[in-house]
ROMARVEX-144022 format. One record per residue (C-alpha): x, y, z; residue number from 1; residue in three letters; chain. Coordinates in steps of 0.05 Angstrom, whole numbers, plus 5000, padded with zeros to 4 digits. Last residue first. Example, Ala and Ser with C-alpha at 12.3 -4.5 7.8 and 13.67 -1.06 7.14 Angstrom:
<rs>
     X     Y     Z  fiza  lumke  kelo
  5273  4979  5143     2    SER     A
  5246  4910  5156     1    ALA     A
</rs>
This chain:
<rs>
     X     Y     Z  fiza  lumke  kelo
  9290  7573  1245   301    GLY     A
  9289  7632  1291   300    LEU     A
  9311  7703  1274   299    ARG     A
  9358  7725  1329   298    LEU     A
  9350  7799  1346   297    ALA     A
  9330  7792  1419   296    ALA     A
  9382  7737  1429   295    LEU     A
  9438  7779  1400   294    TYR     A
  9417  7841  1438   293    ASP     A
  9417  7805  1504   292    HIS     A
  9486  7776  1491   291    MET     A
  9512  7845  1473   290    ARG     A
  9484  7874  1537   289    GLY     A
  9516  7821  1580   288    ALA     A
  9583  7833  1545   287    ARG     A
  9581  7909  1551   286    SER     A
  9639  7920  1599   285    ASP     A
  9655  7959  1662   284    SER     A
  9590  7964  1702   283    LEU     A
  9560  7904  1667   282    PRO     A
  9616  7860  1697   281    ASN     A
  9627  7793  1663   280    SER     A
  9627  7721  1686   279    GLN     A
  9656  7661  1650   278    ASP     A
  9595  7621  1673   277    ASP     A
  9558  7651  1613   276    ASN     A
  9483  7650  1619   275    GLU     A
  9423  7675  1581   274    ILE     A
  9355  7654  1606   273    ILE     A
  9300  7638  1556   272    PHE     A
  9234  7629  1593   271    GLU     A
  9169  7596  1569   270    ARG     A
  9189  7536  1526   269    MET     A
  9124  7509  1496   268    GLY     A
  9147  7466  1439   267    LEU     A
  9141  7518  1384   266    ARG     A
  9186  7567  1421   265    THR     A
  9236  7511  1434   264    ALA     A
  9237  7490  1361   263    ALA     A
  9261  7559  1338   262    GLY     A
  9307  7559  1398   261    LEU     A
  9344  7497  1375   260    ILE     A
  9348  7516  1302   259    THR     A
  9371  7588  1308   258    ARG     A
  9410  7568  1369   257    TYR     A
  9459  7526  1330   256    ASP     A
  9514  7523  1383   255    VAL     A
  9578  7547  1349   254    VAL     A
  9601  7607  1389   253    GLY     A
  9601  7682  1385   252    THR     A
  9526  7693  1392   251    GLY     A
  9524  7681  1467   250    LEU     A
  9591  7695  1498   249    ASP     A
  9636  7634  1495   248    ALA     A
  9651  7576  1542   247    LEU     A
  9699  7524  1515   246    ASN     A
  9676  7465  1474   245    GLY     A
  9732  7468  1424   244    ASN     A
  9690  7500  1369   243    ALA     A
  9667  7554  1417   242    ASP     A
  9609  7546  1466   241    LEU     A
  9546  7586  1478   240    ASP     A
  9495  7586  1535   239    LYS     A
  9420  7595  1530   238    VAL     A
  9392  7565  1594   237    HIS     A
  9321  7544  1579   236    ALA     A
  9258  7542  1621   235    LEU     A
  9192  7505  1612   234    LEU     A
  9212  7434  1594   233    MET     A
  9154  7393  1621   232    ARG     A
  9099  7410  1572   231    GLY     A
  9138  7376  1516   230    ARG     A
  9186  7325  1544   229    ASN     A
  9197  7282  1483   228    ALA     A
  9195  7345  1439   227    ARG     A
  9248  7379  1481   226    MET     A
  9294  7319  1476   225    LEU     A
  9281  7314  1401   224    ASP     A
  9300  7387  1393   223    VAL     A
  9364  7378  1433   222    ASN     A
  9381  7317  1391   221    ASP     A
  9367  7358  1328   220    GLN     A
  9417  7412  1350   219    ALA     A
  9467  7357  1364   218    SER     A
  9476  7328  1434   217    LEU     A
  9548  7313  1450   216    GLY     A
  9554  7329  1524   215    ALA     A
  9576  7400  1506   214    ALA     A
  9510  7407  1470   213    SER     A
  9472  7388  1533   212    SER     A
  9517  7438  1570   211    TRP     A
  9500  7495  1523   210    GLY     A
  9426  7478  1519   209    MET     A
  9417  7482  1594   208    ASP     A
  9347  7453  1596   207    LEU     A
  9307  7477  1656   206    GLU     A
  9260  7421  1671   205    LEU     A
  9196  7410  1711   204    TYR     A
  9188  7366  1773   203    LEU     A
  9120  7361  1805   202    LEU     A
  9072  7352  1746   201    SER     A
  9122  7309  1709   200    PRO     A
  9127  7263  1770   199    ASP     A
  9197  7236  1781   198    SER     A
  9231  7169  1771   197    GLY     A
  9228  7167  1695   196    ASP     A
  9255  7237  1689   195    LEU     A
  9313  7224  1737   194    LEU     A
  9331  7158  1703   193    ILE     A
  9327  7194  1636   192    GLN     A
  9377  7246  1659   191    TYR     A
  9424  7193  1688   190    PHE     A
  9424  7163  1618   189    THR     A
  9390  7096  1609   188    ARG     A
  9433  7037  1590   187    GLY     A
  9403  6986  1639   186    ASP     A
  9465  6989  1684   185    PRO     A
  9457  7064  1690   184    GLY     A
  9490  7114  1644   183    HIS     A
  9531  7178  1653   182    GLY     A
  9547  7225  1596   181    LEU     A
  9478  7256  1590   180    PHE     A
  9467  7273  1663   179    GLU     A
  9541  7287  1669   178    SER     A
  9537  7348  1624   177    THR     A
  9500  7400  1666   176    HIS     A
  9426  7397  1676   175    ASN     A
  9377  7445  1711   174    HIS     A
  9318  7416  1749   173    TYR     A
  9255  7456  1762   172    GLY     A
  9205  7462  1819   171    LEU     A
  9142  7502  1804   170    LYS     A
  9108  7558  1844   169    MET     A
  9041  7570  1877   168    GLY     A
  9059  7551  1948   167    ALA     A
  9022  7485  1941   166    ARG     A
  9066  7472  1881   165    ARG     A
  9129  7483  1922   164    ILE     A
  9105  7432  1974   163    LYS     A
  9090  7381  1919   162    GLU     A
  9156  7395  1885   161    GLY     A
  9195  7381  1948   160    ALA     A
  9164  7312  1956   159    ARG     A
  9170  7297  1882   158    ASN     A
  9242  7321  1882   157    PHE     A
  9260  7270  1935   156    ALA     A
  9222  7216  1896   155    PRO     A
  9264  7230  1834   154    GLY     A
  9330  7242  1871   153    ALA     A
  9336  7169  1892   152    ALA     A
  9342  7146  1820   151    ALA     A
  9391  7202  1806   150    PHE     A
  9436  7180  1862   149    GLY     A
  9430  7107  1844   148    GLU     A
  9452  7121  1773   147    ALA     A
  9511  7159  1800   146    THR     A
  9531  7232  1806   145    ASP     A
  9501  7245  1874   144    PRO     A
  9451  7302  1862   143    VAL     A
  9485  7369  1878   142    GLY     A
  9464  7407  1817   141    GLY     A
  9424  7464  1787   140    PRO     A
  9360  7457  1828   139    CYS     A
  9308  7508  1807   138    VAL     A
  9254  7547  1843   137    LEU     A
  9202  7575  1794   136    TYR     A
  9148  7627  1787   135    ARG     A
  9182  7680  1827   134    GLN     A
  9149  7740  1861   133    GLY     A
  9212  7762  1898   132    LEU     A
  9182  7755  1968   131    ILE     A
  9145  7691  1949   130    ARG     A
  9208  7659  1922   129    GLY     A
  9246  7678  1985   128    MET     A
  9191  7646  2026   127    GLU     A
  9194  7582  1984   126    ILE     A
  9269  7578  1993   125    LEU     A
  9261  7588  2067   124    GLN     A
  9210  7533  2073   123    ASP     A
  9258  7488  2034   122    LEU     A
  9311  7504  2085   121    ARG     A
  9267  7478  2141   120    GLU     A
  9247  7416  2103   119    PRO     A
  9319  7398  2081   118    ASP     A
  9315  7357  2016   117    THR     A
  9309  7418  1972   116    PHE     A
  9369  7451  2004   115    GLU     A
  9411  7388  1994   114    ALA     A
  9399  7393  1919   113    TYR     A
  9430  7462  1913   112    GLY     A
  9392  7526  1900   111    HIS     A
  9380  7567  1837   110    HIS     A
  9329  7623  1830   109    SER     A
  9269  7638  1786   108    SER     A
  9233  7691  1745   107    VAL     A
  9252  7752  1786   106    ALA     A
  9223  7811  1747   105    ARG     A
  9257  7877  1733   104    LEU     A
  9226  7946  1724   103    GLY     A
  9283  7984  1754   102    TYR     A
  9251  8006  1819   101    ARG     A
  9211  7942  1827   100    ASP     A
  9274  7900  1823    99    LEU     A
  9308  7946  1872    98    LEU     A
  9249  7941  1921    97    PRO     A
  9255  7864  1918    96    ARG     A
  9330  7861  1933    95    ILE     A
  9327  7880  2006    94    GLN     A
  9270  7832  2020    93    ARG     A
  9312  7776  1989    92    ALA     A
  9365  7793  2041    91    HIS     A
  9317  7779  2098    90    ALA     A
  9289  7718  2064    89    PRO     A
  9356  7683  2059    88    ASP     A
  9414  7676  2011    87    THR     A
  9464  7719  2047    86    GLY     A
  9498  7787  2047    85    GLY     A
  9490  7800  1973    84    PRO     A
  9439  7751  1944    83    PHE     A
  9446  7681  1915    82    GLY     A
  9440  7650  1847    81    ALA     A
  9383  7691  1818    80    PHE     A
  9346  7686  1752    79    GLU     A
  9329  7753  1722    78    LEU     A
  9277  7781  1674    77    ASN     A
  9270  7851  1644    76    ARG     A
  9337  7858  1609    75    TYR     A
  9346  7915  1559    74    GLY     A
  9417  7938  1573    73    ALA     A
  9388  7995  1616    72    ARG     A
  9355  7942  1660    71    ALA     A
  9421  7906  1666    70    LEU     A
  9457  7970  1686    69    ALA     A
  9405  7987  1740    68    ARG     A
  9411  7917  1768    67    LEU     A
  9486  7923  1770    66    VAL     A
  9485  7991  1804    65    ALA     A
  9436  7965  1856    64    GLU     A
  9476  7902  1872    63    PRO     A
  9546  7932  1877    62    GLN     A
  9591  7880  1911    61    SER     A
  9550  7816  1903    60    MET     A
  9525  7838  1835    59    PHE     A
  9595  7852  1809    58    ALA     A
  9620  7785  1833    57    ASP     A
  9561  7746  1804    56    ARG     A
  9553  7775  1735    55    VAL     A
  9539  7710  1697    54    SER     A
  9515  7677  1761    53    TYR     A
  9457  7727  1754    52    MET     A
  9424  7683  1703    51    GLN     A
  9397  7733  1652    50    LEU     A
  9328  7736  1621    49    GLY     A
  9290  7737  1555    48    ILE     A
  9216  7720  1555    47    LYS     A
  9187  7790  1559    46    THR     A
  9238  7810  1506    45    ASN     A
  9199  7770  1455    44    PRO     A
  9237  7713  1422    43    ILE     A
  9240  7726  1347    42    ARG     A
  9200  7702  1288    41    GLY     A
  9216  7657  1230    40    GLY     A
  9276  7651  1186    39    GLY     A
  9327  7688  1145    38    ALA     A
  9395  7692  1177    37    ALA     A
  9419  7759  1203    36    ALA     A
  9418  7739  1276    35    ALA     A
  9463  7682  1257    34    SER     A
  9450  7611  1279    33    GLY     A
  9477  7581  1215    32    THR     A
  9447  7584  1146    31    GLY     A
  9396  7539  1112    30    ILE     A
  9400  7489  1055    29    GLY     A
  9368  7432  1093    28    ALA     A
  9426  7386  1077    27    ALA     A
  9475  7440  1099    26    ALA     A
  9439  7451  1166    25    VAL     A
  9437  7376  1178    24    GLY     A
  9510  7368  1163    23    ALA     A
  9528  7426  1208    22    ALA     A
  9487  7397  1265    21    THR     A
  9519  7329  1257    20    ALA     A
  9588  7362  1258    19    ALA     A
  9571  7400  1321    18    VAL     A
  9547  7337  1354    17    GLY     A
  9610  7299  1333    16    ARG     A
  9651  7357  1361    15    LEU     A
  9615  7353  1427    14    PHE     A
  9624  7278  1430    13    ARG     A
  9698  7285  1419    12    ARG     A
  9702  7344  1467    11    ARG     A
  9670  7308  1525    10    ASP     A
  9661  7369  1569     9    VAL     A
  9658  7352  1643     8    VAL     A
  9623  7402  1687     7    VAL     A
  9631  7406  1763     6    PRO     A
  9572  7436  1800     5    ALA     A
  9587  7505  1830     4    GLY     A
  9515  7529  1831     3    GLY     A
  9519  7553  1760     2    CYS     A
  9574  7516  1724     1    MET     A
</rs>
């Protein structure tokens, strides 16, 4: 739920998607998404990151200690969802020296839809991105949850994306579940309405593979979606779910990441960002480190 957007899990559709994935895996004669499974290569550590929403309370209260702990856990890339004291250029300037000190890179940051449609605020987002050296600015929600809302969002994102492109960055959109559960009068999903109404060179995609799976997409459905948008889907949120569709630490759930991420690496995905909205504290537990280690060791299908 990064960015506070409501998430609806359709458990029947999710379970159907899990069943379809399991059937496909069995038919192919391969194992599940285990790090021990035989398969292809691994995701290099230079492409593995953490969405800071996963450690939000700890980061807001003890930013330097958290960044140091994440670096020690093996992370090199981060995606931000606000800064201690305020999400503005002044506080971004306080974070940048800490990133440099611990060998961390800011890949992207999340900001609500209304921020991208406000010209003055958009200028601030761009300035924060410049300060931190980001490649992407990402919208994780806030689009009115109707077919009309997503139709209007396409041109709005085009305008913001053009300004962001001129600044040397890319605009991305991060899905939850409603984009796949909601449909317009012509049968298109809200997600497809957004894609059809926006310029692929101005609005890129951050596929949250956990939420797409929660909406009922099987592993193959996720692969097909990435293939249909090859060159446009550049970032991934790697989030796990248990058999009931509840949040789970990466590597402990049922999303078939061996298959999904194997395809993602072949289809041009550039950044693999771990997230669990059920936040942890790297100063007092090792959950973030274990999730990193799982993804770094996972042999891809």
